[in-house]
Structures are given as C-alpha cells and as structure tokens.
N, CA, C and O atoms as a DFTB+ gen file, in Angstrom:
312 C
 N C O
     1  1      32.279      37.617     158.520
     2  2      31.516      36.918     159.487
     3  2      30.457      37.827     159.845
     4  3      30.958      38.947     159.742
     5  1      29.448      37.919     160.152
     6  2      28.567      38.818     160.885
     7  2      28.300      38.396     162.218
     8  3      28.031      37.211     162.419
     9  1      28.343      39.240     163.184
    10  2      28.006      39.028     164.623
    11  2      26.931      39.485     164.866
    12  3      26.828      40.706     164.980
    13  1      25.813      38.651     165.017
    14  2      24.674      39.598     164.680
    15  2      23.812      38.956     165.859
    16  3      23.441      37.798     166.055
    17  1      23.545      40.727     166.919
    18  2      23.217      40.296     167.906
    19  2      21.585      41.199     167.567
    20  3      21.626      42.282     166.982
    21  1      20.671      40.785     167.870
    22  2      19.306      41.142     167.547
    23  2      17.944      40.589     168.257
    24  3      17.834      39.458     168.731
    25  1      16.864      41.654     168.243
    26  2      15.632      40.725     168.844
    27  2      14.479      40.586     167.493
    28  3      14.098      41.405     166.657
    29  1      14.225      39.471     167.686
    30  2      13.305      38.830     166.681
    31  2      11.828      38.647     167.367
    32  3      11.600      38.009     168.395
    33  1      10.670      39.509     166.383
    34  2       9.951      39.582     166.418
    35  2       8.729      39.095     165.499
    36  3       8.446      39.698     164.464
    37  1       7.876      37.734     166.032
    38  2       7.372      37.274     164.910
    39  2       5.965      37.552     165.344
    40  3       5.433      37.347     166.434
    41  1       5.344      38.218     163.909
    42  2       3.745      38.605     164.144
    43  2       2.991      38.004     163.293
    44  3       2.117      38.715     162.796
    45  1       3.055      36.484     162.819
    46  2       2.315      36.171     161.543
    47  2       3.068      36.253     160.088
    48  3       3.912      35.530     159.558
    49  1       2.572      37.132     159.784
    50  2       2.868      37.429     157.865
    51  2       4.453      38.251     158.030
    52  3       5.227      38.369     157.080
    53  1       4.697      38.705     159.249
    54  2       5.912      40.092     159.362
    55  2       6.909      39.048     160.451
    56  3       6.257      38.506     161.344
    57  1       8.343      38.761     160.424
    58  2       8.928      38.777     161.067
    59  2      10.080      40.000     161.254
    60  3      10.866      40.404     160.398
    61  1       9.972      40.321     162.229
    62  2      10.829      41.596     162.160
    63  2      12.251      41.563     163.201
    64  3      12.229      41.313     164.406
    65  1      13.231      41.824     162.532
    66  2      14.574      41.147     163.164
    67  2      15.204      42.808     163.411
    68  3      15.416      43.569     162.467
    69  1      15.418      43.130     164.708
    70  2      15.504      44.359     165.077
    71  2      17.775      44.765     165.045
    72  3      18.296      44.181     165.996
    73  1      18.332      45.187     164.581
    74  2      19.528      45.017     164.594
    75  2      20.163      46.152     165.365
    76  3      20.064      47.336     165.042
    77  1      21.009      45.560     166.709
    78  2      21.641      46.671     167.702
    79  2      21.647      47.993     167.370
    80  3      21.194      47.920     166.228
    81  1      21.873      49.322     167.600
    82  2      22.453      50.189     167.462
    83  2      22.233      50.723     166.102
    84  3      23.093      51.307     165.443
    85  1      20.720      50.424     165.638
    86  2      20.420      51.182     164.224
    87  2      18.826      51.261     163.897
    88  3      18.073      50.288     163.952
    89  1      18.477      52.467     163.579
    90  2      16.985      52.522     163.409
    91  2      16.112      51.628     162.768
    92  3      14.919      51.507     163.046
    93  1      17.164      50.551     161.279
    94  2      16.262      50.212     160.670
    95  2      15.720      48.942     160.940
    96  3      16.194      48.554     162.008
    97  1      14.883      48.051     160.424
    98  2      14.603      46.941     161.075
    99  2      14.683      45.757     159.497
   100  3      14.377      46.267     158.420
   101  1      15.008      44.582     159.521
   102  2      14.799      43.935     158.465
   103  2      13.791      43.129     158.923
   104  3      13.732      42.602     160.034
   105  1      12.703      43.025     157.690
   106  2      11.555      42.670     157.711
   107  2      11.306      41.310     156.784
   108  3      12.241      41.041     156.031
   109  1      10.264      40.508     156.753
   110  2       9.608      39.258     155.966
   111  2       8.607      40.226     155.374
   112  3       8.038      41.119     156.003
   113  1       8.430      39.888     153.840
   114  2       7.464      40.721     153.353
   115  2       6.795      39.629     152.525
   116  3       7.410      38.924     151.725
   117  1       5.606      39.552     152.756
   118  2       4.949      38.320     151.695
   119  2       3.396      38.821     151.273
   120  3       2.383      38.942     151.962
   121  1       3.618      39.033     150.009
   122  2       2.442      39.827     149.568
   123  2       2.407      39.037     148.042
   124  3       3.064      38.035     147.758
   125  1       1.480      39.752     147.163
   126  2       1.495      38.815     145.679
   127  2       2.306      39.342     144.942
   128  3       2.396      38.775     143.854
   129  1       3.038      40.330     145.099
   130  2       4.049      41.090     144.385
   131  2       5.433      40.795     144.701
   132  3       6.402      41.043     143.984
   133  1       5.434      40.246     145.838
   134  2       7.062      40.306     146.541
   135  2       6.973      39.503     147.784
   136  3       6.258      39.754     148.755
   137  1       8.007      38.237     147.596
   138  2       7.790      37.379     148.987
   139  2       9.372      37.621     148.913
   140  3       9.972      37.429     147.855
   141  1      10.112      38.109     150.231
   142  2      11.297      38.012     150.823
   143  2      11.722      39.224     151.895
   144  3      10.812      39.840     152.450
   145  1      13.108      39.555     152.175
   146  2      13.285      40.534     153.115
   147  2      13.424      42.084     152.874
   148  3      14.047      42.295     151.833
   149  1      13.180      42.794     153.276
   150  2      13.426      43.884     153.070
   151  2      13.990      45.047     154.347
   152  3      14.093      44.755     155.539
   153  1      14.234      46.095     153.872
   154  2      14.741      47.216     155.127
   155  2      13.512      47.977     155.114
   156  3      12.859      48.146     154.084
   157  1      13.146      48.497     156.389
   158  2      11.873      49.188     156.806
   159  2      12.441      51.006     156.685
   160  3      11.757      51.996     156.947
   161  1      13.973      50.964     156.178
   162  2      13.926      52.302     156.351
   163  2      14.300      53.158     154.984
   164  3      14.515      54.370     154.941
   165  1      14.326      52.111     153.740
   166  2      15.244      52.418     152.786
   167  2      14.152      51.169     151.795
   168  3      13.321      50.414     152.299
   169  1      14.409      51.256     150.684
   170  2      13.695      50.769     149.480
   171  2      14.633      48.963     149.190
   172  3      14.304      48.031     148.456
   173  1      15.781      49.108     150.090
   174  2      16.548      47.970     149.900
   175  2      15.920      46.121     149.893
   176  3      15.846      45.922     151.105
   177  1      15.633      45.270     149.454
   178  2      14.443      43.787     149.189
   179  2      15.778      43.196     148.637
   180  3      16.686      43.676     147.958
   181  1      15.604      42.258     149.059
   182  2      15.941      40.640     148.691
   183  2      15.033      39.729     148.491
   184  3      14.809      38.939     149.409
   185  1      14.362      39.635     147.354
   186  2      13.728      38.474     147.355
   187  2      13.922      37.044     147.755
   188  3      15.048      36.880     148.227
   189  1      13.306      36.119     147.728
   190  2      13.491      34.596     147.547
   191  2      12.243      34.008     147.175
   192  3      11.074      34.250     147.474
   193  1      13.127      32.698     146.026
   194  2      12.347      32.268     145.608
   195  2      11.050      31.571     146.233
   196  3      11.106      31.182     147.399
   197  1       9.680      31.377     145.348
   198  2       8.394      31.024     145.912
   199  2       8.815      29.819     146.194
   200  3       7.863      29.519     146.915
   201  1       9.266      29.182     146.201
   202  2       9.279      27.928     146.317
   203  2      10.154      27.553     147.899
   204  3      10.157      26.495     148.528
   205  1      10.843      28.853     148.204
   206  2      11.468      28.194     149.344
   207  2      10.471      29.367     150.597
   208  3      10.292      29.000     151.758
   209  1      10.149      30.192     150.281
   210  2       9.055      30.932     151.063
   211  2       9.450      30.862     152.526
   212  3       8.579      30.652     153.370
   213  1      10.645      31.019     152.846
   214  2      10.696      30.931     154.771
   215  2      10.693      32.064     155.270
   216  3      11.366      33.048     154.965
   217  1       9.625      31.875     156.353
   218  2       9.211      32.946     156.866
   219  2      10.006      32.515     158.438
   220  3       9.564      32.976     159.491
   221  1      10.933      31.797     158.413
   222  2      11.852      31.717     159.605
   223  2      12.950      32.781     159.688
   224  3      12.720      33.963     159.430
   225  1      14.088      32.346     160.039
   226  2      15.284      33.390     159.972
   227  2      15.668      33.637     158.877
   228  3      15.384      32.863     157.962
   229  1      16.596      35.045     158.591
   230  2      16.614      34.888     157.454
   231  2      17.987      34.202     157.404
   232  3      18.524      33.925     158.477
   233  1      18.660      33.875     156.137
   234  2      20.279      33.243     156.024
   235  2      21.001      33.882     156.099
   236  3      20.806      34.908     155.446
   237  1      22.246      33.821     156.841
   238  2      23.444      34.630     156.919
   239  2      23.588      35.329     156.065
   240  3      23.666      36.484     156.483
   241  1      23.690      35.243     154.791
   242  2      23.744      35.984     153.310
   243  2      22.922      36.948     153.512
   244  3      23.486      38.035     153.645
   245  1      21.732      36.964     153.589
   246  2      20.922      38.143     153.904
   247  2      21.619      38.982     155.032
   248  3      22.593      39.731     154.953
   249  1      20.831      38.637     156.109
   250  2      21.633      39.119     157.246
   251  2      22.881      40.053     156.999
   252  3      23.007      41.210     157.400
   253  1      23.880      39.227     156.169
   254  2      25.069      40.122     155.887
   255  2      25.086      41.338     155.121
   256  3      25.592      42.421     155.415
   257  1      24.238      40.871     153.740
   258  2      23.898      42.061     152.875
   259  2      22.814      43.233     153.604
   260  3      22.618      44.275     152.979
   261  1      22.182      43.036     154.833
   262  2      21.176      44.000     155.336
   263  2      22.061      44.561     156.251
   264  3      21.847      45.766     156.380
   265  1      23.019      44.123     156.966
   266  2      24.064      44.546     157.830
   267  2      25.042      45.828     156.926
   268  3      25.199      47.012     157.224
   269  1      25.466      45.213     156.004
   270  2      25.877      46.091     155.333
   271  2      26.081      47.442     153.942
   272  3      26.818      48.246     153.371
   273  1      24.481      46.697     154.093
   274  2      23.828      48.156     152.749
   275  2      23.939      49.281     153.242
   276  3      23.999      49.443     154.461
   277  1      23.975      50.044     152.568
   278  2      23.660      51.752     152.607
   279  2      22.304      52.178     152.560
   280  3      21.763      52.121     151.455
   281  1      21.630      52.601     153.543
   282  2      20.123      53.382     152.686
   283  2      20.122      54.003     152.050
   284  3      19.270      53.763     151.195
   285  1      20.956      55.307     151.794
   286  2      21.104      56.287     151.017
   287  2      20.920      55.404     149.508
   288  3      20.032      55.666     148.697
   289  1      21.861      54.409     149.339
   290  2      21.948      54.117     148.002
   291  2      20.589      53.276     147.434
   292  3      20.585      52.796     146.300
   293  1      19.636      53.177     148.200
   294  2      18.453      52.277     148.043
   295  2      17.151      53.149     148.334
   296  3      16.555      52.835     149.364
   297  1      16.651      54.128     147.634
   298  2      15.389      55.019     147.850
   299  2      14.596      54.461     147.552
   300  3      14.717      53.615     146.666
   301  1      13.365      54.720     148.216
   302  2      12.105      54.061     147.809
   303  2      10.956      54.610     147.108
   304  3      10.439      55.722     146.998
   305  1      10.709      53.257     146.608
   306  2      10.012      53.700     145.225
   307  2       8.946      54.619     145.459
   308  3       8.473      54.466     146.586
   309  1       8.399      55.526     144.787
   310  2       6.924      56.291     145.033
   311  2       5.773      55.973     144.340
   312  3       4.726      56.576     144.573
C-alpha cells in the first residue's frame, strides 16, 4: 500500500503531484498524441483510455507505479 503524501497543483491542462523527498513530479498530460500520467524526470508514462480522460487525482495504481519506477530505466525519447 502506498502512503502518498504530496502537494497537488492544478493549472488547467496539467496537474502536478509533487512526491515528498523527490525531485520528480507526476503530471497529467493531454495532447493529440498522448493522454495520461507521466514523470517529469524521465520517459516513464502511463496512458489512460481516451474514454476515461480523468484530469483529477491519479488512481492508486498509477501513484504506486510512479512511486516505484526507476527513472534510469525509462530514458526520454529524443
């Protein structure tokens, strides 16, 4: 179970969840090519079905996946 303590900043199309004691952020991205949650520090991303398109809080599964991912295993595409 994830003990999630963070700050949520809602700025329209982007929602930022700052996880305590890390420099990476979980952000909601919505554009013509991708809709879902992504890490600001690496290429980790979790698309969500277009039918859902939830700009609210991420699900517990996404929070857990984000907290447990290792940025060095998800290089950014260039």
